[in-house]
mmCIF file of the C-alpha atoms, coordinates in Angstrom:
data_MODEL
# 
_entry.id   MODEL 
# 
loop_
_atom_site.group_PDB 
_atom_site.id 
_atom_site.type_symbol 
_atom_site.label_atom_id 
_atom_site.label_alt_id 
_atom_site.label_comp_id 
_atom_site.label_asym_id 
_atom_site.label_entity_id 
_atom_site.label_seq_id 
_atom_site.pdbx_PDB_ins_code 
_atom_site.Cartn_x 
_atom_site.Cartn_y 
_atom_site.Cartn_z 
_atom_site.occupancy 
_atom_site.B_iso_or_equiv 
_atom_site.pdbx_formal_charge 
_atom_site.auth_seq_id 
_atom_site.auth_comp_id 
_atom_site.auth_asym_id 
_atom_site.auth_atom_id 
_atom_site.pdbx_PDB_model_num 
ATOM 1  C CA . MET A 1 1  ? 0.000   0.000  0.000   1.00 0.00 ? 1  MET A CA 1 
ATOM 2  C CA . ALA A 1 2  ? 1.256   3.416  -0.903  1.00 0.00 ? 2  ALA A CA 1 
ATOM 3  C CA . GLU A 1 3  ? 0.725   6.593  1.069   1.00 0.00 ? 3  GLU A CA 1 
ATOM 4  C CA . ILE A 1 4  ? -1.780  8.904  -0.602  1.00 0.00 ? 4  ILE A CA 1 
ATOM 5  C CA . GLN A 1 5  ? -3.311  12.305 0.014   1.00 0.00 ? 5  GLN A CA 1 
ATOM 6  C CA . CYS A 1 6  ? -7.054  11.818 0.012   1.00 0.00 ? 6  CYS A CA 1 
ATOM 7  C CA . ALA A 1 7  ? -8.918  13.910 -2.553  1.00 0.00 ? 7  ALA A CA 1 
ATOM 8  C CA . ARG A 1 8  ? -11.952 14.140 -0.275  1.00 0.00 ? 8  ARG A CA 1 
ATOM 9  C CA . CYS A 1 9  ? -10.619 14.853 3.233   1.00 0.00 ? 9  CYS A CA 1 
ATOM 10 C CA . GLY A 1 10 ? -7.064  15.919 2.453   1.00 0.00 ? 10 GLY A CA 1 
ATOM 11 C CA . SER A 1 11 ? -5.460  13.575 4.976   1.00 0.00 ? 11 SER A CA 1 
ATOM 12 C CA . ARG A 1 12 ? -2.266  11.678 4.216   1.00 0.00 ? 12 ARG A CA 1 
ATOM 13 C CA . SER A 1 13 ? -2.585  7.989  4.968   1.00 0.00 ? 13 SER A CA 1 
ATOM 14 C CA . GLU A 1 14 ? -2.083  4.535  3.619   1.00 0.00 ? 14 GLU A CA 1 
ATOM 15 C CA . GLY A 1 15 ? -4.300  3.994  0.609   1.00 0.00 ? 15 GLY A CA 1 
ATOM 16 C CA . LEU A 1 16 ? -6.619  1.094  -0.028  1.00 0.00 ? 16 LEU A CA 1 
ATOM 17 C CA . ALA A 1 17 ? -5.060  -2.364 -0.334  1.00 0.00 ? 17 ALA A CA 1 
ATOM 18 C CA . ARG A 1 18 ? -6.410  -2.777 -3.887  1.00 0.00 ? 18 ARG A CA 1 
ATOM 19 C CA . ALA A 1 19 ? -8.618  -1.039 -6.400  1.00 0.00 ? 19 ALA A CA 1 
ATOM 20 C CA . PRO A 1 20 ? -12.228 -1.416 -5.237  1.00 0.00 ? 20 PRO A CA 1 
ATOM 21 C CA . LEU A 1 21 ? -13.635 -1.259 -8.779  1.00 0.00 ? 21 LEU A CA 1 
ATOM 22 C CA . PRO A 1 22 ? -12.345 -2.463 -12.138 1.00 0.00 ? 22 PRO A CA 1 
ATOM 23 C CA . GLY A 1 23 ? -10.773 -0.172 -14.716 1.00 0.00 ? 23 GLY A CA 1 
ATOM 24 C CA . PRO A 1 24 ? -9.753  3.473  -14.609 1.00 0.00 ? 24 PRO A CA 1 
ATOM 25 C CA . VAL A 1 25 ? -12.385 4.418  -12.021 1.00 0.00 ? 25 VAL A CA 1 
ATOM 26 C CA . GLY A 1 26 ? -11.034 1.842  -9.589  1.00 0.00 ? 26 GLY A CA 1 
ATOM 27 C CA . GLU A 1 27 ? -7.473  3.023  -10.203 1.00 0.00 ? 27 GLU A CA 1 
ATOM 28 C CA . ALA A 1 28 ? -8.524  6.629  -9.518  1.00 0.00 ? 28 ALA A CA 1 
ATOM 29 C CA . VAL A 1 29 ? -10.086 5.560  -6.207  1.00 0.00 ? 29 VAL A CA 1 
ATOM 30 C CA . LEU A 1 30 ? -6.978  3.553  -5.300  1.00 0.00 ? 30 LEU A CA 1 
ATOM 31 C CA . GLU A 1 31 ? -4.675  6.510  -5.983  1.00 0.00 ? 31 GLU A CA 1 
ATOM 32 C CA . GLN A 1 32 ? -6.814  9.278  -4.451  1.00 0.00 ? 32 GLN A CA 1 
ATOM 33 C CA . VAL A 1 33 ? -9.068  7.992  -1.649  1.00 0.00 ? 33 VAL A CA 1 
ATOM 34 C CA . CYS A 1 34 ? -8.285  6.997  1.936   1.00 0.00 ? 34 CYS A CA 1 
ATOM 35 C CA . PRO A 1 35 ? -9.956  3.953  3.494   1.00 0.00 ? 35 PRO A CA 1 
ATOM 36 C CA . ALA A 1 36 ? -12.104 6.088  5.832   1.00 0.00 ? 36 ALA A CA 1 
ATOM 37 C CA . CYS A 1 37 ? -13.607 8.102  2.967   1.00 0.00 ? 37 CYS A CA 1 
ATOM 38 C CA . TRP A 1 38 ? -14.115 4.941  0.905   1.00 0.00 ? 38 TRP A CA 1 
ATOM 39 C CA . ASP A 1 39 ? -16.029 3.373  3.814   1.00 0.00 ? 39 ASP A CA 1 
ATOM 40 C CA . GLU A 1 40 ? -18.134 6.526  4.107   1.00 0.00 ? 40 GLU A CA 1 
ATOM 41 C CA . TRP A 1 41 ? -18.909 6.362  0.370   1.00 0.00 ? 41 TRP A CA 1 
ATOM 42 C CA . ARG A 1 42 ? -19.985 2.738  0.696   1.00 0.00 ? 42 ARG A CA 1 
ATOM 43 C CA . ARG A 1 43 ? -22.562 3.717  3.317   1.00 0.00 ? 43 ARG A CA 1 
ATOM 44 C CA . VAL A 1 44 ? -23.809 6.636  1.193   1.00 0.00 ? 44 VAL A CA 1 
ATOM 45 C CA . GLN A 1 45 ? -23.916 4.406  -1.876  1.00 0.00 ? 45 GLN A CA 1 
ATOM 46 C CA . VAL A 1 46 ? -26.321 1.999  -0.164  1.00 0.00 ? 46 VAL A CA 1 
ATOM 47 C CA . LYS A 1 47 ? -28.623 4.899  0.712   1.00 0.00 ? 47 LYS A CA 1 
ATOM 48 C CA . LEU A 1 48 ? -28.541 6.207  -2.881  1.00 0.00 ? 48 LEU A CA 1 
ATOM 49 C CA . ILE A 1 49 ? -29.226 2.777  -4.348  1.00 0.00 ? 49 ILE A CA 1 
ATOM 50 C CA . ASN A 1 50 ? -32.198 2.303  -2.025  1.00 0.00 ? 50 ASN A CA 1 
ATOM 51 C CA . GLU A 1 51 ? -33.585 5.838  -2.248  1.00 0.00 ? 51 GLU A CA 1 
ATOM 52 C CA . TYR A 1 52 ? -33.371 6.147  -6.029  1.00 0.00 ? 52 TYR A CA 1 
ATOM 53 C CA . ARG A 1 53 ? -33.894 2.425  -6.698  1.00 0.00 ? 53 ARG A CA 1 
ATOM 54 C CA . ILE A 1 54 ? -30.739 2.258  -8.755  1.00 0.00 ? 54 ILE A CA 1 
ATOM 55 C CA . GLU A 1 55 ? -30.199 -0.978 -10.654 1.00 0.00 ? 55 GLU A CA 1 
ATOM 56 C CA . VAL A 1 56 ? -26.429 -1.354 -10.738 1.00 0.00 ? 56 VAL A CA 1 
ATOM 57 C CA . THR A 1 57 ? -26.735 -3.942 -13.512 1.00 0.00 ? 57 THR A CA 1 
ATOM 58 C CA . ASP A 1 58 ? -28.199 -1.263 -15.815 1.00 0.00 ? 58 ASP A CA 1 
ATOM 59 C CA . PRO A 1 59 ? -25.249 0.516  -17.490 1.00 0.00 ? 59 PRO A CA 1 
ATOM 60 C CA . GLY A 1 60 ? -26.960 3.923  -17.474 1.00 0.00 ? 60 GLY A CA 1 
ATOM 61 C CA . GLN A 1 61 ? -27.882 3.725  -13.812 1.00 0.00 ? 61 GLN A CA 1 
ATOM 62 C CA . TYR A 1 62 ? -24.435 2.376  -12.902 1.00 0.00 ? 62 TYR A CA 1 
ATOM 63 C CA . ASP A 1 63 ? -22.868 5.347  -14.694 1.00 0.00 ? 63 ASP A CA 1 
ATOM 64 C CA . ARG A 1 64 ? -25.108 7.664  -12.666 1.00 0.00 ? 64 ARG A CA 1 
ATOM 65 C CA . LEU A 1 65 ? -23.909 6.016  -9.447  1.00 0.00 ? 65 LEU A CA 1 
ATOM 66 C CA . ILE A 1 66 ? -20.270 6.333  -10.541 1.00 0.00 ? 66 ILE A CA 1 
ATOM 67 C CA . GLY A 1 67 ? -20.918 10.019 -11.283 1.00 0.00 ? 67 GLY A CA 1 
ATOM 68 C CA . GLU A 1 68 ? -22.288 10.491 -7.762  1.00 0.00 ? 68 GLU A CA 1 
ATOM 69 C CA . MET A 1 69 ? -19.235 8.695  -6.376  1.00 0.00 ? 69 MET A CA 1 
ATOM 70 C CA . THR A 1 70 ? -16.868 10.884 -8.376  1.00 0.00 ? 70 THR A CA 1 
ATOM 71 C CA . VAL A 1 71 ? -18.457 14.033 -6.953  1.00 0.00 ? 71 VAL A CA 1 
ATOM 72 C CA . PHE A 1 72 ? -18.705 12.668 -3.387  1.00 0.00 ? 72 PHE A CA 1 
ATOM 73 C CA . LEU A 1 73 ? -15.043 11.595 -3.337  1.00 0.00 ? 73 LEU A CA 1 
ATOM 74 C CA . ASN A 1 74 ? -13.827 14.637 -5.274  1.00 0.00 ? 74 ASN A CA 1 
ATOM 75 C CA . LEU A 1 75 ? -12.023 12.372 -7.762  1.00 0.00 ? 75 LEU A CA 1 
ATOM 76 C CA . ARG A 1 76 ? -9.897  13.624 -10.621 1.00 0.00 ? 76 ARG A CA 1 
ATOM 77 C CA . ARG A 1 77 ? -10.378 11.384 -13.616 1.00 0.00 ? 77 ARG A CA 1 
ATOM 78 C CA . ASP A 1 78 ? -7.663  12.217 -16.116 1.00 0.00 ? 78 ASP A CA 1 
# 
């Protein structure tokens, strides 16, 4: 695990052990998000999925959820 500066809270800490999602989005999370903020996102994600009845198997709705995650975590996606 590498030390990162979290894009959301600004703290310097050990990053996640591995990318939590496949592809470039997962790599962005791995490089920019601390474990505490990732855990917070996971709780918020459950609320969003339930409140908006998001079907994560639907590509359009999954993209919407990823967009919400990007904003919540303040991710840079180069």
